[in-house]
mmCIF file of the C-alpha atoms, coordinates in Angstrom:
data_MODEL
# 
_entry.id   MODEL 
# 
loop_
_atom_site.group_PDB 
_atom_site.id 
_atom_site.type_symbol 
_atom_site.label_atom_id 
_atom_site.label_alt_id 
_atom_site.label_comp_id 
_atom_site.label_asym_id 
_atom_site.label_entity_id 
_atom_site.label_seq_id 
_atom_site.pdbx_PDB_ins_code 
_atom_site.Cartn_x 
_atom_site.Cartn_y 
_atom_site.Cartn_z 
_atom_site.occupancy 
_atom_site.B_iso_or_equiv 
_atom_site.pdbx_formal_charge 
_atom_site.auth_seq_id 
_atom_site.auth_comp_id 
_atom_site.auth_asym_id 
_atom_site.auth_atom_id 
_atom_site.pdbx_PDB_model_num 
ATOM 1   C CA . UNK A 1 1   ? -4.658  -2.453  22.141  1.00 0.00 ? 1   UNK A CA 1 
ATOM 2   C CA . UNK A 1 2   ? -6.822  -0.937  19.469  1.00 0.00 ? 2   UNK A CA 1 
ATOM 3   C CA . UNK A 1 3   ? -5.882  2.022   17.564  1.00 0.00 ? 3   UNK A CA 1 
ATOM 4   C CA . UNK A 1 4   ? -7.715  5.176   18.366  1.00 0.00 ? 4   UNK A CA 1 
ATOM 5   C CA . UNK A 1 5   ? -8.930  7.273   15.603  1.00 0.00 ? 5   UNK A CA 1 
ATOM 6   C CA . UNK A 1 6   ? -6.098  9.749   15.606  1.00 0.00 ? 6   UNK A CA 1 
ATOM 7   C CA . UNK A 1 7   ? -3.343  7.586   15.669  1.00 0.00 ? 7   UNK A CA 1 
ATOM 8   C CA . UNK A 1 8   ? -4.856  5.381   12.941  1.00 0.00 ? 8   UNK A CA 1 
ATOM 9   C CA . UNK A 1 9   ? -5.231  8.536   10.746  1.00 0.00 ? 9   UNK A CA 1 
ATOM 10  C CA . UNK A 1 10  ? -1.609  9.517   11.683  1.00 0.00 ? 10  UNK A CA 1 
ATOM 11  C CA . UNK A 1 11  ? 0.041   6.198   10.820  1.00 0.00 ? 11  UNK A CA 1 
ATOM 12  C CA . UNK A 1 12  ? -2.419  5.853   7.584   1.00 0.00 ? 12  UNK A CA 1 
ATOM 13  C CA . UNK A 1 13  ? -1.263  9.185   6.418   1.00 0.00 ? 13  UNK A CA 1 
ATOM 14  C CA . UNK A 1 14  ? 2.406   8.582   6.941   1.00 0.00 ? 14  UNK A CA 1 
ATOM 15  C CA . UNK A 1 15  ? 2.188   5.320   5.385   1.00 0.00 ? 15  UNK A CA 1 
ATOM 16  C CA . UNK A 1 16  ? 0.695   6.602   2.333   1.00 0.00 ? 16  UNK A CA 1 
ATOM 17  C CA . UNK A 1 17  ? 3.116   9.216   1.842   1.00 0.00 ? 17  UNK A CA 1 
ATOM 18  C CA . UNK A 1 18  ? 5.871   6.886   2.612   1.00 0.00 ? 18  UNK A CA 1 
ATOM 19  C CA . UNK A 1 19  ? 4.576   4.386   0.226   1.00 0.00 ? 19  UNK A CA 1 
ATOM 20  C CA . UNK A 1 20  ? 4.160   7.026   -2.629  1.00 0.00 ? 20  UNK A CA 1 
ATOM 21  C CA . UNK A 1 21  ? 7.715   8.199   -2.211  1.00 0.00 ? 21  UNK A CA 1 
ATOM 22  C CA . UNK A 1 22  ? 9.096   4.432   -2.203  1.00 0.00 ? 22  UNK A CA 1 
ATOM 23  C CA . UNK A 1 23  ? 7.145   3.717   -5.339  1.00 0.00 ? 23  UNK A CA 1 
ATOM 24  C CA . UNK A 1 24  ? 8.130   6.732   -7.380  1.00 0.00 ? 24  UNK A CA 1 
ATOM 25  C CA . UNK A 1 25  ? 11.676  6.180   -6.373  1.00 0.00 ? 25  UNK A CA 1 
ATOM 26  C CA . UNK A 1 26  ? 11.531  2.463   -7.152  1.00 0.00 ? 26  UNK A CA 1 
ATOM 27  C CA . UNK A 1 27  ? 9.550   2.697   -10.322 1.00 0.00 ? 27  UNK A CA 1 
ATOM 28  C CA . UNK A 1 28  ? 10.563  6.190   -11.699 1.00 0.00 ? 28  UNK A CA 1 
ATOM 29  C CA . UNK A 1 29  ? 9.086   6.563   -15.180 1.00 0.00 ? 29  UNK A CA 1 
ATOM 30  C CA . UNK A 1 30  ? 7.475   3.026   -15.217 1.00 0.00 ? 30  UNK A CA 1 
ATOM 31  C CA . UNK A 1 31  ? 4.603   4.139   -13.137 1.00 0.00 ? 31  UNK A CA 1 
ATOM 32  C CA . UNK A 1 32  ? 2.032   7.106   -12.846 1.00 0.00 ? 32  UNK A CA 1 
ATOM 33  C CA . UNK A 1 33  ? 1.778   7.609   -9.005  1.00 0.00 ? 33  UNK A CA 1 
ATOM 34  C CA . UNK A 1 34  ? -0.791  10.117  -7.371  1.00 0.00 ? 34  UNK A CA 1 
ATOM 35  C CA . UNK A 1 35  ? -2.022  10.546  -3.799  1.00 0.00 ? 35  UNK A CA 1 
ATOM 36  C CA . UNK A 1 36  ? -5.508  12.281  -3.543  1.00 0.00 ? 36  UNK A CA 1 
ATOM 37  C CA . UNK A 1 37  ? -7.842  12.591  -0.797  1.00 0.00 ? 37  UNK A CA 1 
ATOM 38  C CA . UNK A 1 38  ? -6.088  9.566   1.309   1.00 0.00 ? 38  UNK A CA 1 
ATOM 39  C CA . UNK A 1 39  ? -6.042  7.445   -1.861  1.00 0.00 ? 39  UNK A CA 1 
ATOM 40  C CA . UNK A 1 40  ? -3.044  6.387   -3.596  1.00 0.00 ? 40  UNK A CA 1 
ATOM 41  C CA . UNK A 1 41  ? -3.222  5.288   -7.097  1.00 0.00 ? 41  UNK A CA 1 
ATOM 42  C CA . UNK A 1 42  ? -0.353  3.631   -9.070  1.00 0.00 ? 42  UNK A CA 1 
ATOM 43  C CA . UNK A 1 43  ? -0.816  3.169   -12.820 1.00 0.00 ? 43  UNK A CA 1 
ATOM 44  C CA . UNK A 1 44  ? 2.240   1.023   -14.256 1.00 0.00 ? 44  UNK A CA 1 
ATOM 45  C CA . UNK A 1 45  ? 2.859   1.595   -17.936 1.00 0.00 ? 45  UNK A CA 1 
ATOM 46  C CA . UNK A 1 46  ? 2.247   -2.212  -18.595 1.00 0.00 ? 46  UNK A CA 1 
ATOM 47  C CA . UNK A 1 47  ? -1.205  -1.293  -17.551 1.00 0.00 ? 47  UNK A CA 1 
ATOM 48  C CA . UNK A 1 48  ? -3.526  -2.148  -14.623 1.00 0.00 ? 48  UNK A CA 1 
ATOM 49  C CA . UNK A 1 49  ? -4.041  -0.002  -11.468 1.00 0.00 ? 49  UNK A CA 1 
ATOM 50  C CA . UNK A 1 50  ? -3.236  -0.259  -7.793  1.00 0.00 ? 50  UNK A CA 1 
ATOM 51  C CA . UNK A 1 51  ? -5.184  1.375   -5.356  1.00 0.00 ? 51  UNK A CA 1 
ATOM 52  C CA . UNK A 1 52  ? -4.371  1.903   -1.601  1.00 0.00 ? 52  UNK A CA 1 
ATOM 53  C CA . UNK A 1 53  ? -6.569  3.723   0.528   1.00 0.00 ? 53  UNK A CA 1 
ATOM 54  C CA . UNK A 1 54  ? -7.719  4.222   4.137   1.00 0.00 ? 54  UNK A CA 1 
ATOM 55  C CA . UNK A 1 55  ? -10.602 2.531   5.570   1.00 0.00 ? 55  UNK A CA 1 
ATOM 56  C CA . UNK A 1 56  ? -11.631 4.571   8.725   1.00 0.00 ? 56  UNK A CA 1 
ATOM 57  C CA . UNK A 1 57  ? -14.637 2.241   10.014  1.00 0.00 ? 57  UNK A CA 1 
ATOM 58  C CA . UNK A 1 58  ? -12.072 -0.722  10.247  1.00 0.00 ? 58  UNK A CA 1 
ATOM 59  C CA . UNK A 1 59  ? -9.002  1.141   10.748  1.00 0.00 ? 59  UNK A CA 1 
ATOM 60  C CA . UNK A 1 60  ? -7.029  -0.798  7.964   1.00 0.00 ? 60  UNK A CA 1 
ATOM 61  C CA . UNK A 1 61  ? -5.559  0.062   4.638   1.00 0.00 ? 61  UNK A CA 1 
ATOM 62  C CA . UNK A 1 62  ? -7.018  -1.441  1.721   1.00 0.00 ? 62  UNK A CA 1 
ATOM 63  C CA . UNK A 1 63  ? -5.132  -2.190  -1.471  1.00 0.00 ? 63  UNK A CA 1 
ATOM 64  C CA . UNK A 1 64  ? -6.489  -3.490  -4.808  1.00 0.00 ? 64  UNK A CA 1 
ATOM 65  C CA . UNK A 1 65  ? -4.045  -5.048  -7.047  1.00 0.00 ? 65  UNK A CA 1 
ATOM 66  C CA . UNK A 1 66  ? -4.223  -6.297  -10.544 1.00 0.00 ? 66  UNK A CA 1 
ATOM 67  C CA . UNK A 1 67  ? -2.044  -8.725  -9.859  1.00 0.00 ? 67  UNK A CA 1 
ATOM 68  C CA . UNK A 1 68  ? -3.020  -10.567 -6.297  1.00 0.00 ? 68  UNK A CA 1 
ATOM 69  C CA . UNK A 1 69  ? -6.743  -8.904  -5.823  1.00 0.00 ? 69  UNK A CA 1 
ATOM 70  C CA . UNK A 1 70  ? -8.245  -6.975  -2.623  1.00 0.00 ? 70  UNK A CA 1 
ATOM 71  C CA . UNK A 1 71  ? -6.024  -7.153  0.371   1.00 0.00 ? 71  UNK A CA 1 
ATOM 72  C CA . UNK A 1 72  ? -6.862  -5.680  4.082   1.00 0.00 ? 72  UNK A CA 1 
ATOM 73  C CA . UNK A 1 73  ? -4.106  -4.644  6.062   1.00 0.00 ? 73  UNK A CA 1 
ATOM 74  C CA . UNK A 1 74  ? -4.453  -3.974  9.664   1.00 0.00 ? 74  UNK A CA 1 
ATOM 75  C CA . UNK A 1 75  ? -1.550  -2.273  11.954  1.00 0.00 ? 75  UNK A CA 1 
ATOM 76  C CA . UNK A 1 76  ? 0.497   -4.946  13.837  1.00 0.00 ? 76  UNK A CA 1 
ATOM 77  C CA . UNK A 1 77  ? 2.009   -2.920  16.929  1.00 0.00 ? 77  UNK A CA 1 
ATOM 78  C CA . UNK A 1 78  ? 4.489   -5.412  17.796  1.00 0.00 ? 78  UNK A CA 1 
ATOM 79  C CA . UNK A 1 79  ? 6.059   -5.547  14.089  1.00 0.00 ? 79  UNK A CA 1 
ATOM 80  C CA . UNK A 1 80  ? 5.449   -1.854  13.566  1.00 0.00 ? 80  UNK A CA 1 
ATOM 81  C CA . UNK A 1 81  ? 3.942   -2.927  9.935   1.00 0.00 ? 81  UNK A CA 1 
ATOM 82  C CA . UNK A 1 82  ? 0.435   -2.964  8.166   1.00 0.00 ? 82  UNK A CA 1 
ATOM 83  C CA . UNK A 1 83  ? -0.067  -7.116  8.355   1.00 0.00 ? 83  UNK A CA 1 
ATOM 84  C CA . UNK A 1 84  ? -2.748  -8.735  5.953   1.00 0.00 ? 84  UNK A CA 1 
ATOM 85  C CA . UNK A 1 85  ? -5.870  -9.997  7.699   1.00 0.00 ? 85  UNK A CA 1 
ATOM 86  C CA . UNK A 1 86  ? -5.495  -12.917 6.043   1.00 0.00 ? 86  UNK A CA 1 
ATOM 87  C CA . UNK A 1 87  ? -2.095  -14.196 6.759   1.00 0.00 ? 87  UNK A CA 1 
ATOM 88  C CA . UNK A 1 88  ? 1.558   -12.908 7.784   1.00 0.00 ? 88  UNK A CA 1 
ATOM 89  C CA . UNK A 1 89  ? 2.174   -10.749 4.630   1.00 0.00 ? 89  UNK A CA 1 
ATOM 90  C CA . UNK A 1 90  ? 2.946   -7.313  5.071   1.00 0.00 ? 90  UNK A CA 1 
ATOM 91  C CA . UNK A 1 91  ? 1.509   -4.214  2.507   1.00 0.00 ? 91  UNK A CA 1 
ATOM 92  C CA . UNK A 1 92  ? 5.187   -3.807  1.729   1.00 0.00 ? 92  UNK A CA 1 
ATOM 93  C CA . UNK A 1 93  ? 5.753   -7.371  0.822   1.00 0.00 ? 93  UNK A CA 1 
ATOM 94  C CA . UNK A 1 94  ? 2.391   -7.591  -1.312  1.00 0.00 ? 94  UNK A CA 1 
ATOM 95  C CA . UNK A 1 95  ? 2.688   -4.255  -2.834  1.00 0.00 ? 95  UNK A CA 1 
ATOM 96  C CA . UNK A 1 96  ? 6.283   -4.734  -3.707  1.00 0.00 ? 96  UNK A CA 1 
ATOM 97  C CA . UNK A 1 97  ? 5.863   -8.261  -5.096  1.00 0.00 ? 97  UNK A CA 1 
ATOM 98  C CA . UNK A 1 98  ? 2.758   -7.188  -7.324  1.00 0.00 ? 98  UNK A CA 1 
ATOM 99  C CA . UNK A 1 99  ? 4.781   -3.962  -8.637  1.00 0.00 ? 99  UNK A CA 1 
ATOM 100 C CA . UNK A 1 100 ? 7.777   -6.244  -9.456  1.00 0.00 ? 100 UNK A CA 1 
ATOM 101 C CA . UNK A 1 101 ? 5.387   -8.407  -11.530 1.00 0.00 ? 101 UNK A CA 1 
ATOM 102 C CA . UNK A 1 102 ? 3.816   -5.588  -13.283 1.00 0.00 ? 102 UNK A CA 1 
ATOM 103 C CA . UNK A 1 103 ? 6.697   -3.258  -14.247 1.00 0.00 ? 103 UNK A CA 1 
ATOM 104 C CA . UNK A 1 104 ? 8.966   -6.676  -15.112 1.00 0.00 ? 104 UNK A CA 1 
ATOM 105 C CA . UNK A 1 105 ? 11.730  -5.721  -12.451 1.00 0.00 ? 105 UNK A CA 1 
ATOM 106 C CA . UNK A 1 106 ? 12.449  -5.927  -8.901  1.00 0.00 ? 106 UNK A CA 1 
ATOM 107 C CA . UNK A 1 107 ? 10.765  -3.191  -6.884  1.00 0.00 ? 107 UNK A CA 1 
ATOM 108 C CA . UNK A 1 108 ? 12.142  -3.006  -3.374  1.00 0.00 ? 108 UNK A CA 1 
ATOM 109 C CA . UNK A 1 109 ? 9.883   -0.866  -0.905  1.00 0.00 ? 109 UNK A CA 1 
# 
């Protein structure tokens, strides 16, 4: 079943808030985190920038990672997770892995 606009907005906004809180908790002062107008920006002290944002027309979350490039995630209702459109990885898996590499220590989201 396809997401309607309202459900997408609710899921996406909740996810952005949860990811922001988890990254702030996990990274502490090793990264600057900002959420503004539906765009989450994460700047690790080591350089590079992660950008996670909503893409309404496709009802996806898009991630730009300095470690692994561009990712698109669609909501998987069965798994209750944002899953990559190109494989089985989830948003949490990809972002956690890439942030861990960027700051040089394990980041669990």
